[in-house]
N, C-alpha and C positions, 0 to 999 in steps of 0.2 A: 548360261546357268553354270554355277560353280560345281566342280566334281566333288563327290562325297568323299572326304578324306578318311572317313571311317570305313570305307569299302575295303573288304579283305580280298586280296588276290589269291585265290586258291591254287593258281598255277605257279605261284612263286616257289622256287626250290628252297630259298632261304626260310620261308615260313614252314615248309614241310620238314626241313632239317630241325628247326626248333621244336616242332611238335614231336618228332621222333625222339629227339634228345630227352625231352622231359617226360614223355611217356615211358621210355626205357628206364630213365632214372627212377620214376615212380614204381615201375615193375621191380627194379632191383631192391628198392625199399620194402616192397611187399614180400619179396622172396626172403629178405633178411629177417623180417618180423616172423614169417612163417617158420623159417629155420630156427629162429630163437625160441619159438613156442615148442617146436619139435624137441630141441635140446633140453628145454626146461622140463618137459615131461619126464625125461630120464633122470635129470638132476634131482627131481623131487620124488624119485622112485614111483612114478605113476600117479602121484597125487593131483597133478594138474592134467588138463585135457590133452589128448593126443592129436597131433597135427601131422600129416604126411610130410616127409622130407622132400623139399624141392631140389631136384638135381641141378638146377641152374646156378646154385650157389658155388658150384665147382668152377665156374668161370673166374673166381677169385683165387685160384690155385695155379698161377702160371708157371712157377718153378717146377712143381710136381708134374704139371702137364708136359713140360719140356723133357723131364725124365721119362714120362710115359710115351712121348713121341719117339724118343730114341729106342726104347724097348720095342715099340711097334715096328719100327724100321728094321731092327736087327733080328727080331724073333717072329714077327708077323702076328703077335698076339696083342689085342687091345685090353688094357688093364680093366678088370671087371669091378674093382673097388670104387674107382672114380672115373668111369668111362666118359661122363659128360665133360670132364675137365679136358680130355684129349679132343673130343668132338668140337668143343667151343674154341680151343686153341687152334686147331687145324682150320676151322671156319674163319677165324680172324686172320690167320696167315693167308688163306685163300683170298679173303677180301682185300688184303694189302696187295697181293700179286695182281689182282684183276681190277681193283677199284680204289687205288691209292690208300692212304691211311684213313679210310672212311670209318673204321672202327673208332678212331680217336675223335673224329668230329661229329659222328652220328650216334654212337652207342656208349662210349666210355663214361661212366658216372663221374669219375674224377675229372675228365675233360669238361663235362657239363658244369660242374661246380667251379672249375677254374675259369671257364668262360664267364660265368655269372659274376665271379669275383672281379675280373678285370673290367667288365662292363660297369660294375659298381664303382670301380676306380675312376673310370671316365666321368661318371656323374659327380663324384666327390672332388676330383682335381681338375676336371675339364679336359683331361687327356691322360694317356698312359705314358710311362717313362721308359727310356731305353738305357741299357747298360752300355758302357764304353765298348766299342767294337772289339778291341783286343781281349777284353775280359769276357765279353759275350761268347767269342769263339773258344776261349779257354774253358769256360763253364759248360758249353755244349759238348765238349769232349768227355765230360764226366759220365753222361748217360751211355756213351759208347764204351767207356772203360768198364762200367758196370755190366754192360751186355757181354763184353769180352770175358769178364770174370765168370759169368754164369755159363757161357758157351764152353769155356775151357774146363770148368768144373764138371759139367754134365756131359757135353757132347764129346769132349776129348779125353778127359781123365777117368771117367766113370766106366769101368768094364761092365759087360752084360751081366755077369754074375752079381755085381753090386746093384745093378738096376733091379734085378729080380728080388734081391734082399730088401731093397728100399720099398718096393711096392708090396711086399709081403709083411712088412713090419707094422706093428700097431700104430706107430707114429703117423704113417701115411693114411691109415684107416681113419684116424681121428683128426687129420689135418684141417678139415673143414670146421670142426668144432673149435680147434685152436685158433683158427682165423677169426671165428666169431668172438672168442674170448679176448682177442687183441683189441676189438672195438668196445666190448662191453666191460672189460676189466683192464682198461688202459692204464699203464703206469704213468707217473708224473712226467718222466722223460719222454715217453712216446707222445703224450698229450701236448707237451711243449713243442716238440718237433712238428706235429700236425698243425698246431696253431700258427707257428712261425711260417711254415710253408704256405698256409692259407693266406696269411696277412701279406706275404711277399707277392702273392698272385693278384692282389688288389692294385698296386701301382705298376707291376710288371706283367705283361700278358703271358699267361700260361707258364708261370715260373717252373713248376714241377715238370710239366710236359716238355718244356724246352731244354731244361738242363739236367734233369735227374732220372727220367723214366726210361729204364732199359727196355721195357716192353715197346714203348713208342719208337725207340731207336731201332729195334729189330723190324718193326712194321715199316718204318721209314725206308730202311735199306731195301726191303722187298718191294716197296711201292715204286721204286725207281724202274722196275721192270714192267709196271702196269701200262697197258695200252691206252689208258686214259691220261690225258695231260691238259692242264689249263693252257689255252692257246690264244695268243693275241694277234689280231689282224692289223698290221702296222698301217695299212692304207687308210683305215678309218679311225685310227687312234688320234685323239686330239691333244694328248700329252698332259692331261689335267692332273695325273698322279693319284686319282681317287682310289685306284686299285691297290697301289703300294701303301697308301696311308691306312687303308682298311684291313690289310692282310694280317690276321692273327699271328701268323708265323714270321711276320716282319720281313717278308720277301719283297724285293723291288720288282714287282710284276711288270711295271711300266717299261722296264728296260729289257724284257725278255720276249722272245717269240714264242717259246714254250717253257713251261716251268718244270724242270727236272729235279728240283731239290727234294731230298728226303724229308725236309721239314714241312712240305706241302701236305695238308690233310684232306684235300679235296672238299673243303667246306663250302666252296662256291661263293664266299663272301666277296672276293674281288670282282667276280662276274656280276654279282647282284648290285654292286656299287658303281659299276661302269655306266656312265650316262649315255653312251652311244650303243644302241642295239646291235648285237652281232659282232662287236669288237672283241670282247672277251667271252670265251665259252669253254666248257669242258669238251674236249675233242677226243674221239675214239680213232686211233691211228690217223691223226691229223684231220679227221672229218668232224666238224662241229656238230654237237648235239644239244637239244634243249636240256637245261639243267634238270628238269623234272624227270627226264629219262635216266640220268645218272642216279637220282634218288631211288628210282624204281629198281635199278641194278643193285644198289646197296641192299635194299630190302630183300630182293630175290636171293642174293648170295647168302645173307644171314639166315633167312627163313629156310632156304634149301639145305644149308648145313645142319641146322638143328633138326629139321624133319628127317634128313638122312640118318642122323644118329638115332632118332626115335624109332624109325621104321626098321632099322637094321638090328635093333635090340641092344644098342650100345648107348644107353642113356641112364637107366636106373642101376643103382649099385646092387651088388649081390649080398651086401651086408644085411642081416636079418634083424628083427626086433630084439631077439635075444642077444645078438652081437652088441647092439647099442646099449642094452641094459648093463653090459660090462664096460664098454668103451667110454661112454659119456661120463659116468661118475668118477672114472679113473683117468680122465683126460690130462689132468695136471701132472700125473706121475708118469704117463706113457711118453716115451721118447727121450727121457733124461738119462 
């Protein structure tokens, strides 16, 4: 009797990663719409319905969160204006330290769209393309240069007094609204850049993530300290190269005993494509674990971080309805 090819293996970590990716992407869209309706209420002076502001949108304020992190370290105070920005930022840093760049492969909406783009490219062209090795190495340095710029600007050059001034300024209070306006009132230049980067992600795997994302660069460096590593058992490896061919980060997994690269996102794609059971696995301190366990760790770390922020009272902003009545209609003037 032939096996049913339509059977869904609910134990598959690859399946669960895809489910988590798209559920989180949908949740981000929902938050964006809810926040848009919240802002619209104040832009129309209350003529449209009121919707509560979702704190989760602060996850899209990584630079401000970096400022907030330094202020927290040096003063012990958590910014009350956008506390969820710091909570989410610290959660994602913690995920990188403990569970590789799992934010990039499980939760990041940009990463989800980028993956969908290069998979579309595979269907259109029959494969994805690779940039010349020397140029690939040069371009990968761009994201680290951007990371160094922000680290120097915020962590090195910005004194504590300036940190306090930034977080007390109207610009920071309205940063989430400005972020929304970037997408809803996009200039022709910004739109062109977004379209070009999206199109480049079709033939080239994860173009933005691989070459330009400073957030991913930071998480990648931290992930090198993670106790989780993709591990290959050489004794059972048949040398088919399926792992290397399937790796979204273009790592030559077949030639490694353990993958230590900051480019590894812990997506488990290589392990899922290995035809020999037990040869490739996500190992914890060199001890192989089922992929589904790693998926559970990722969810536990993310959920634990968010829940900690909520229960500790560092999730909702202290800004009031009256504050937004002034801030939102004047968003375009504030911070100039």
